[in-house]
LUMRO-718171 format. One record per residue: residue number from 0; residue in one letter; y, z, x of N, C-alpha, C, O in turn. Coordinates in steps of 0.001 Angstrom, whole numbers, plus 500000, padded with zeros to 6 digits. Example, Ala and Ser with C-alpha at 12.3 -4.5 7.8 and 13.67 -1.06 7.14 Angstrom:
! LUMRO-718171
ATOM   nr  rest     n_Y     n_Z     n_X    ca_Y    ca_Z    ca_X     c_Y     c_Z     c_X     o_Y     o_Z     o_X
ATOM    0     A  494310  507800  513190  495500  507800  512300  496700  507800  513200  496681  508465  514236
ATOM    1     S  497750  507080  512850  498940  507140  513670  500030  507870  512900  501138  508039  513409
END
This chain:
! LUMRO-718171
ATOM   nr  rest     n_Y     n_Z     n_X    ca_Y    ca_Z    ca_X     c_Y     c_Z     c_X     o_Y     o_Z     o_X
ATOM    0     M  972562  586065  259495  971562  585812  258459  970173  585957  259072  969925  585475  260178
ATOM    1     S  969284  586608  258367  967920  586813  258861  967173  585487  258896  967575  584502  258277
ATOM    2     E  966059  585498  259651  965217  584302  259737  964703  583900  258358  964642  582716  258028
ATOM    3     A  964331  584909  257550  963853  584620  256184  964959  583994  255351  964700  583097  254549
ATOM    4     G  966197  584462  255533  967335  583916  254800  967629  582477  255149  968111  581717  254309
ATOM    5     K  967343  582092  256389  967561  580710  256822  966488  579776  256269  966699  578568  256159
ATOM    6     N  965343  580345  255926  964215  579538  255476  964013  579551  253969  963053  578974  253459
ATOM    7     R  964908  580203  253268  964768  580313  251816  966159  580293  251198  967083  580920  251715
ATOM    8     K  966304  579573  250097  967590  579607  249400  967388  579429  247911  966412  578831  247458
ATOM    9     T  968338  579965  247163  968340  579882  245705  969537  579052  245282  970645  579238  245784
ATOM   10     V  969305  578136  244357  970370  577284  243832  970374  577426  242315  969334  577327  241663
ATOM   11     W  971562  577660  241768  971733  577748  240312  972225  576405  239826  973217  575879  240330
ATOM   12     R  971533  575847  238846  971888  574524  238342  971406  574379  236909  970349  574901  236553
ATOM   13     V  972176  573671  236078  971834  573492  234665  971441  572038  234417  972165  571105  234764
ATOM   14     Y  970281  571882  233809  969839  570573  233335  969405  570724  231887  968759  571706  231521
ATOM   15     W  969764  569744  231068  969356  569717  229663  968078  568918  229535  967690  568205  230461
ATOM   16     L  967417  569033  228386  966148  568346  228140  966158  566879  228581  965250  566418  229272
ATOM   17     W  967182  566176  228177  967251  564735  228403  967650  564385  229831  967735  563206  230174
ATOM   18     Q  967894  565383  230663  968289  565127  232042  967138  565346  233021  967365  565585  234207
ATOM   19     Y  965918  565265  232531  964771  565549  233396  964659  564559  234553  964211  564932  235637
ATOM   20     E  965057  563307  234343  965004  562343  235449  966009  562705  236536  965718  562584  237726
ATOM   21     E  967200  563152  236118  968213  563589  237078  967757  564842  237821  967980  564978  239024
ATOM   22     E  967115  565756  237087  966596  566974  237715  965550  566621  238769  965589  567131  239889
ATOM   23     E  964623  565752  238406  963578  565348  239340  964170  564660  240560  963738  564912  241685
ATOM   24     A  965163  563788  240347  965816  563101  241469  966497  564110  242389  966419  563981  243610
ATOM   25     W  967161  565111  241817  967821  566140  242629  966798  566948  243435  967007  567217  244618
ATOM   26     L  965690  567334  242785  964655  568087  243495  964084  567270  244657  963758  567823  245708
ATOM   27     N  963964  565961  244466  963477  565104  245551  964521  564919  246646  964163  564773  247815
ATOM   28     R  965808  564920  246288  966856  564889  247325  966819  566177  248151  966976  566145  249372
ATOM   29     M  966610  567309  247472  966495  568584  248189  965308  568525  249157  965424  568965  250301
ATOM   30     A  964168  567985  248710  962993  567854  249582  963293  566925  250758  962857  567175  251881
ATOM   31     A  964041  565848  250490  964407  564913  251557  965300  565583  252598  965300  565195  253766
ATOM   32     E  966063  566595  252168  966937  567341  253082  966199  568505  253758  966784  569227  254566
ATOM   33     G  964911  568685  253426  964134  569741  254062  964042  571027  253265  963844  572099  253838
ATOM   34     W  964185  570932  251932  964069  572109  251072  963025  571852  250001  963246  571057  249087
ATOM   35     A  961873  572534  250115  960763  572358  249180  960897  573336  248021  961150  574522  248230
ATOM   36     L  960729  572845  246815  960772  573698  245632  959615  574688  245686  958460  574300  245861
ATOM   37     E  959940  575985  245531  958940  577064  245547  958794  577726  244185  957685  578060  243766
ATOM   38     E  959922  577917  243489  959917  578598  242200  960959  577952  241302  961956  577405  241774
ATOM   39     V  960711  578023  240000  961682  577516  239038  961823  578551  237924  960834  579088  237426
ATOM   40     H  963083  578821  237541  963425  579764  236482  964553  579136  235670  965007  578043  236007
ATOM   41     F  965016  579796  234613  966134  579257  233852  967338  579093  234769  967867  580075  235289
ATOM   42     F  967762  577877  234961  968941  577517  235745  968856  577922  237219  969838  577778  237947
ATOM   43     R  967711  578422  237671  967598  578914  239045  966383  578286  239721  965268  578309  239200
ATOM   44     Y  966639  577727  240894  965597  577085  241684  965545  577781  243033  966577  578044  243650
ATOM   45     V  964333  578078  243484  964148  578709  244785  963457  577702  245692  962440  577114  245324
ATOM   46     F  964020  577509  246885  963513  576544  247853  963154  577249  249151  963729  578282  249495
ATOM   47     T  962190  576673  249869  961880  577125  251223  962016  575930  252158  961876  574777  251752
ATOM   48     R  962289  576235  253402  962464  575208  254423  961167  574429  254606  960079  575004  254622
ATOM   49     C  961297  573119  254742  960153  572251  255031  960648  571116  255908  961842  571022  256192
ATOM   50     Q  959749  570264  256334  960167  569077  257076  960909  568152  256116  960454  567977  254985
ATOM   51     P  962010  567564  256507  962705  566629  255610  961765  565524  255124  961098  564857  255915
ATOM   52     G  961733  565353  253814  960889  564320  253211  959419  564680  253132  958591  563821  252830
ATOM   53     E  959078  565937  253399  957667  566342  253420  957016  566264  252043  955822  565985  251930
ATOM   54     Y  957812  566515  250983  957246  566585  249633  957895  565598  248669  959050  565203  248826
ATOM   55     T  957115  565219  247675  957608  564516  246497  957400  565476  245329  956334  566076  245190
ATOM   56     V  958428  565616  244493  958377  566553  243366  958326  565765  242066  959014  564756  241910
ATOM   57     R  957505  566236  241137  957427  565645  239803  957442  566763  238771  956976  567873  239030
ATOM   58     L  957985  566454  237596  957976  567416  236503  957616  566702  235217  957822  565498  235060
ATOM   59     E  957074  567486  234306  956623  566911  233042  956693  567963  231943  956400  569137  232170
ATOM   60     M  957087  567522  230744  957039  568394  229580  955645  568269  228973  955196  567178  228620
ATOM   61     M  954977  569405  228863  953633  569431  228290  953722  569392  226772  954764  569676  226182
ATOM   62     N  952614  569037  226166  952509  569083  224711  952072  570503  224353  950881  570770  224195
ATOM   63     G  953026  571397  224227  952737  572810  223995  952809  573599  225287  953198  573077  226332
ATOM   64     S  952434  574840  225201  952501  575743  226346  951559  575307  227466  950447  574853  227196
ATOM   65     P  951992  575441  228712  951090  575146  229834  949850  576040  229851  948869  575718  230520
ATOM   66     E  949882  577157  229125  948730  578052  229074  947618  577543  228153  946492  578036  228217
ATOM   67     K  947925  576551  227289  946891  575993  226411  945755  575422  227259  945976  574892  228348
ATOM   68     E  944548  575541  226737  943377  575128  227516  943458  573679  227994  943197  573395  229163
ATOM   69     E  943823  572752  227082  943877  571348  227507  944979  571103  228535  944842  570225  229387
ATOM   70     N  946068  571868  228466  947125  571730  229467  946686  572328  230809  947040  571810  231868
ATOM   71     Q  945919  573412  230759  945377  573982  231997  944435  572972  232663  944429  572830  233886
ATOM   72     E  943649  572281  231853  942753  571258  232400  943557  570145  233063  943191  569652  234130
ATOM   73     Y  944651  569755  232421  945504  568708  232997  946108  569176  234322  946133  568422  235295
ATOM   74     I  946590  570407  234357  947171  570950  235592  946111  570948  236702  946412  570583  237838
ATOM   75     W  944878  571352  236385  943810  571324  237378  943513  569896  237814  943222  569648  238984
ATOM   76     F  943585  568960  236877  943373  567551  237225  944426  567087  238235  944089  566476  239249
ATOM   77     V  945702  567379  237958  946781  566968  238870  946599  567644  240230  946787  567015  241271
ATOM   78     R  946237  568912  240216  945993  569620  241482  944845  568963  242253  944839  568958  243484
ATOM   79     G  943884  568416  241527  942757  567732  242167  943168  566474  242919  942405  565970  243744
ATOM   80     T  944364  565960  242645  944860  564779  243357  945545  565166  244674  946018  564304  245414
ATOM   81     G  945591  566467  244952  946248  566939  246175  947623  567525  245929  948273  567998  246861
ATOM   82     A  948072  567498  244683  949385  568058  244343  949296  569577  244226  948238  570126  243920
ATOM   83     E  950396  570230  244468  950492  571674  244292  951243  571961  242994  952260  571331  242703
ATOM   84     Y  950742  572902  242231  951415  573360  241017  952451  574388  241456  952097  575458  241952
ATOM   85     V  953734  574062  241274  954813  574958  241702  955064  576025  240650  955237  577197  240986
ATOM   86     G  955087  575634  239374  955339  576607  238325  955694  575933  237022  955583  574717  236867
ATOM   87     K  956131  576773  236076  956455  576274  234744  957756  576905  234269  958178  577957  234748
ATOM   88     L  958366  576235  233327  959543  576740  232633  959400  576290  231188  959620  575123  230866
ATOM   89     K  959030  577222  230324  958670  576911  228933  957557  575870  228933  956476  576136  229459
ATOM   90     N  957791  574683  228353  956758  573643  228302  956786  572706  229507  955977  571782  229590
ATOM   91     W  957697  572932  230426  957823  572068  231601  956949  572593  232726  956865  573800  232950
ATOM   92     V  956295  571669  233437  955530  572028  234630  956078  571243  235813  956529  570106  235675
ATOM   93     Y  956028  571880  236981  956576  571311  238211  955473  571226  239258  954742  572188  239494
ATOM   94     F  955368  570055  239879  954383  569815  240918  955089  569282  242154  956179  568716  242074
ATOM   95     R  954446  569475  243293  954901  568818  244518  953661  568352  245270  952582  568936  245168
ATOM   96     K  953856  567282  246028  952743  566742  246805  953291  566245  248127  954408  565733  248194
ATOM   97     K  952511  566396  249163  952938  565920  250484  953124  564402  250421  952235  563664  249997
ATOM   98     T  954285  563971  250848  954636  562551  250810  953680  561720  251663  953387  560570  251336
ATOM   99     A  953201  562301  252744  952295  561581  253644  950987  561190  252957  950285  560296  253430
ATOM  100     E  950656  561852  251843  949416  561544  251133  949548  560334  250207  948595  559977  249515
ATOM  101     G  950720  559706  250192  950902  558496  249397  951726  558740  248148  952201  559852  247914
ATOM  102     P  951896  557700  247346  952714  557795  246138  952193  558879  245189  950992  559129  245097
ATOM  103     F  953130  559506  244497  952785  560586  243561  953516  560345  242256  954735  560502  242179
ATOM  104     E  952777  559967  241239  953328  559736  239904  952488  560497  238887  951268  560576  239027
ATOM  105     L  953123  561051  237874  952398  561720  236804  952076  560765  235661  951110  560973  234926
ATOM  106     F  952880  559727  235513  952693  558790  234420  952128  557495  234988  952840  556689  235586
ATOM  107     S  950838  557323  234783  950140  556205  235414  950338  554881  234690  950076  553817  235251
ATOM  108     D  950803  554946  233435  950996  553714  232676  952154  553881  231695  952724  554962  231550
ATOM  109     L  952478  552792  231038  953596  552761  230099  953371  553704  228923  954310  554359  228472
ATOM  110     D  952146  553782  228423  951857  554644  227271  952060  556121  227598  952594  556864  226775
ATOM  111     S  951643  556554  228782  951827  557965  229132  953311  558282  229332  953768  559374  228994
ATOM  112     R  954046  557338  229874  955499  557549  230037  956184  557609  228676  957049  558455  228451
ATOM  113     L  955798  556711  227768  956361  556700  226417  956021  557995  225689  956880  558563  225014
ATOM  114     A  954791  558468  225812  954398  559723  225164  955248  560881  225677  955629  561764  224909
ATOM  115     H  955542  560875  226970  956385  561935  227541  957803  561865  226991  958368  562883  226592
ATOM  116     V  958374  560677  226970  959738  560505  226443  959789  560944  224981  960758  561575  224560
ATOM  117     E  958765  560620  224211  958745  561032  222803  958675  562555  222661  959331  563118  221786
ATOM  118     R  957896  563224  223502  957852  564702  223455  959235  565287  223712  959692  566173  222989
ATOM  119     V  959886  564786  224737  961224  565283  225080  962207  564959  223952  963018  565801  223567
ATOM  120     F  962128  563737  223428  963021  563309  222349  962904  564230  221133  963917  564682  220600
ATOM  121     W  961669  564510  220690  961511  565322  219485  961969  566760  219698  962463  567387  218761
ATOM  122     W  961818  567296  220908  962366  568627  221183  963894  568602  221138  964520  569549  220663
ATOM  123     A  964487  567521  221631  965946  567385  221577  966416  567280  220122  967457  567830  219763
ATOM  124     V  965650  566575  219291  965989  566466  217865  965921  567842  217203  966787  568186  216399
ATOM  125     V  964901  568624  217533  964791  569984  216985  965993  570820  217407  966574  571535  216590
ATOM  126     L  966363  570731  218666  967539  571459  219157  968799  571024  218410  969613  571859  218016
ATOM  127     F  968954  569719  218221  970101  569186  217474  970120  569759  216058  971169  570179  215568
ATOM  128     G  968955  569775  215400  968864  570320  214042  969243  571790  213974  969896  572223  213024
ATOM  129     M  968837  572558  214977  969196  573980  215000  970708  574171  215132  971284  575068  214517
ATOM  130     I  971336  573329  215928  972789  573434  216090  973496  572984  214816  974515  573565  214443
ATOM  131     V  972972  571954  214141  973545  571525  212853  973493  572678  211865  974476  572952  211177
ATOM  132     L  972363  573349  211791  972217  574489  210896  973232  575590  211227  973860  576159  210334
ATOM  133     N  973376  575873  212503  974351  576875  212944  975773  576444  212595  976584  577263  212164
ATOM  134     F  976072  575169  212777  977387  574615  212458  977701  574814  210969  978791  575264  210613
ATOM  135     V  976733  574473  210104  976925  574598  208654  977098  576063  208256  977939  576387  207418
ATOM  136     M  976305  576941  208858  976428  578369  208541  977800  578909  208945  978382  579723  208229
ATOM  137     N  978312  578461  210081  979631  578916  210511  980742  578343  209643  981736  579020  209379
ATOM  138     L  980583  577100  209197  981557  576540  208254  981566  577342  206963  982626  577617  206400
ATOM  139     N  980385  577714  206500  980272  578526  205295  980935  579895  205504  981573  580426  204594
ATOM  140     S  980781  580453  206695  981424  581739  207004  982942  581625  206893  983594  582526  206365
ATOM  141     I  983500  580538  207381  984947  580334  207296  985377  580322  205831  986359  580961  205453
ATOM  142     R  984626  579588  205016  984935  579521  203587  984898  580920  202962  985807  581297  202223
ATOM  143     L  983856  581679  203260  983738  583034  202707  984859  583954  203187  985415  584723  202403
ATOM  144     Y  985184  583875  204457  986250  584731  205006  987583  584443  204324  988353  585356  204027
ATOM  145     I  987843  583162  204079  989098  582796  203405  989075  583289  201959  990058  583855  201482
ATOM  146     Q  987955  583076  201257  987842  583516  199859  988021  585024  199720  988666  585500  198786
ATOM  147     R  987454  585754  200640  987480  587214  200533  988670  587848  201246  988842  589066  201207
ATOM  148     G  989477  587039  201886  990667  587555  202554  990378  588260  203871  991211  589035  204343
ATOM  149     W  989243  588018  204464  988893  588644  205744  989434  587777  206884  988667  587231  207677
ATOM  150     L  990710  587664  206952  991341  586746  207898  991191  587186  209352  991292  586361  210260
ATOM  151     E  990951  588479  209581  990764  588931  210973  989455  588386  211566  989318  588298  212786
ATOM  152     E  988497  588022  210705  987226  587453  211167  987321  585940  211384  986453  585341  212019
ATOM  153     L  988369  585338  210859  988500  583883  210868  988541  583268  212275  987862  582267  212502
ATOM  154     P  989302  583816  213224  989358  583166  214552  987989  583042  215222  987693  582021  215843
ATOM  155     F  987159  584074  215099  985829  584013  215710  984987  582917  215061  984299  582169  215755
ATOM  156     A  985038  582820  213739  984266  581793  213023  984747  580388  213399  983934  579479  213565
ATOM  157     V  986047  580213  213530  986599  578910  213928  986134  578563  215348  985770  577422  215631
ATOM  158     L  986153  579560  216229  985674  579344  217601  984203  578927  217595  983819  578012  218324
ATOM  159     M  983383  579583  216786  981964  579245  216709  981759  577823  216174  980877  577106  216646
ATOM  160     V  982561  577420  215202  982475  576055  214682  982837  575059  215785  982176  574032  215940
ATOM  161     A  983876  575363  216538  984291  574472  217628  983202  574361  218697  982924  573268  219190
ATOM  162     I  982589  575490  219054  981506  575474  220046  980320  574670  219523  979746  573858  220248
ATOM  163     C  979959  574900  218269  978840  574153  217668  979133  572664  217634  978257  571844  217907
ATOM  164     F  980374  572318  217296  980737  570900  217252  980608  570272  218638  980066  569175  218778
ATOM  165     A  981104  570966  219659  981003  570442  221027  979533  570280  221431  979161  569290  222061
ATOM  166     M  978710  571255  221063  977287  571162  221387  976626  570012  220632  975753  569335  221176
ATOM  167     L  977036  569787  219384  976475  568668  218625  976794  567333  219299  975942  566448  219373
ATOM  168     V  978011  567197  219783  978396  565965  220477  977551  565806  221737  977014  564728  221991
ATOM  169     W  977429  566882  222533  976690  566836  223794  975205  566547  223556  974631  565670  224202
ATOM  170     I  974585  567285  222629  973166  567104  222355  972926  565759  221676  971903  565118  221917
ATOM  171     G  973855  565330  220835  973759  564017  220206  973733  562901  221237  972986  561933  221097
ATOM  172     R  974554  563038  222275  974546  562042  223364  973190  562037  224064  972663  560979  224408
ATOM  173     G  972635  563225  224271  971324  563320  224901  970239  562697  224041  969369  561990  224549
ATOM  174     C  970287  562958  222733  969311  562356  221811  969428  560840  221829  968426  560126  221813
ATOM  175     R  970662  560360  221863  970872  558911  221896  970299  558299  223180  969701  557224  223147
ATOM  176     K  970486  558985  224301  969941  558507  225573  968419  558413  225485  967827  557411  225887
ATOM  177     L  967790  559464  224955  966333  559462  224826  965862  558407  223824  964850  557742  224046
ATOM  178     W  966604  558257  222719  966269  557249  221713  966286  555852  222341  965387  555045  222104
ATOM  179     T  967311  555579  223136  967451  554278  223791  966308  554040  224769  965738  552949  224807
ATOM  180     L  965970  555059  225562  964862  554933  226510  963547  554725  225770  962728  553900  226173
ATOM  181     R  963347  555462  224705  962136  555352  223866  962022  553940  223300  960952  553333  223338
ATOM  182     K  963127  553425  222777  963147  552075  222195  962824  551018  223264  962062  550083  223020
ATOM  183     K  963418  551188  224445  963182  550246  225548  961706  550245  225952  961123  549182  226166
ATOM  184     L  961102  551428  226058  959689  551515  226428  958792  550913  225342  957796  550259  225651
ATOM  185     K  959146  551133  224075  958362  550548  222980  958451  549021  223011  957455  548330  222797
ATOM  186     E  959644  548505  223276  959805  547047  223364  959005  546490  224529  958367  545444  224411
ATOM  187     E  959041  547192  225656  958287  546755  226825  956783  546765  226523  956057  545860  226934
ATOM  188     R  956329  547783  225809  954910  547866  225441  954519  546714  224524  953456  546118  224693
ATOM  189     S  955383  546397  223544  955065  545316  222611  955037  543957  223327  954278  543072  222934
ATOM  190     L  955848  543787  224359  955837  542537  225128  954537  542383  225908  954057  541268  226112
ATOM  191     R  953974  543500  226342  952741  543464  227140  951491  543293  226282  950434  542927  226798
ATOM  192     E  951598  543551  224994  950412  543459  224122  950090  542036  223751  949126  541790  223025
END
């Protein structure tokens, strides 16, 4: 293996919207093992060799595209704290900061954390709604295929309904997790007021 190959690696991994805390924890474990996040793509993370524990990684879902002016200002603000902007994936932004420079948090208070959870929650709800719509359309297709006698099309439609149902269960669990976290943060906020 070349020297460059020893100092760089790509890992394929899937995280859903509601698993952002797990994703962040994994990225920090990679940094603790001496692998600094360099690039992020759909399901693909690129790391370069670093000193073990050299970086702390944080990620956040922006309110809209990271290219929006107010989001660019926020990214510049975070960079002004000494953090490096690693990249973006849709509305998500990834930062890293040298651990030696002290604690690194993106959410300085309960309200900012709650606002973030709500952004993620509502995107998960939209995703759930899209799958519900797809589920209903596929159920309707089954009905039409049976009515019209197009039985050769039926297995594919049944498979699509089964896939949609499985996705509804999975995404529903994620929405419930976010709902519970959102509720807990709201209760904590009301106790502090």
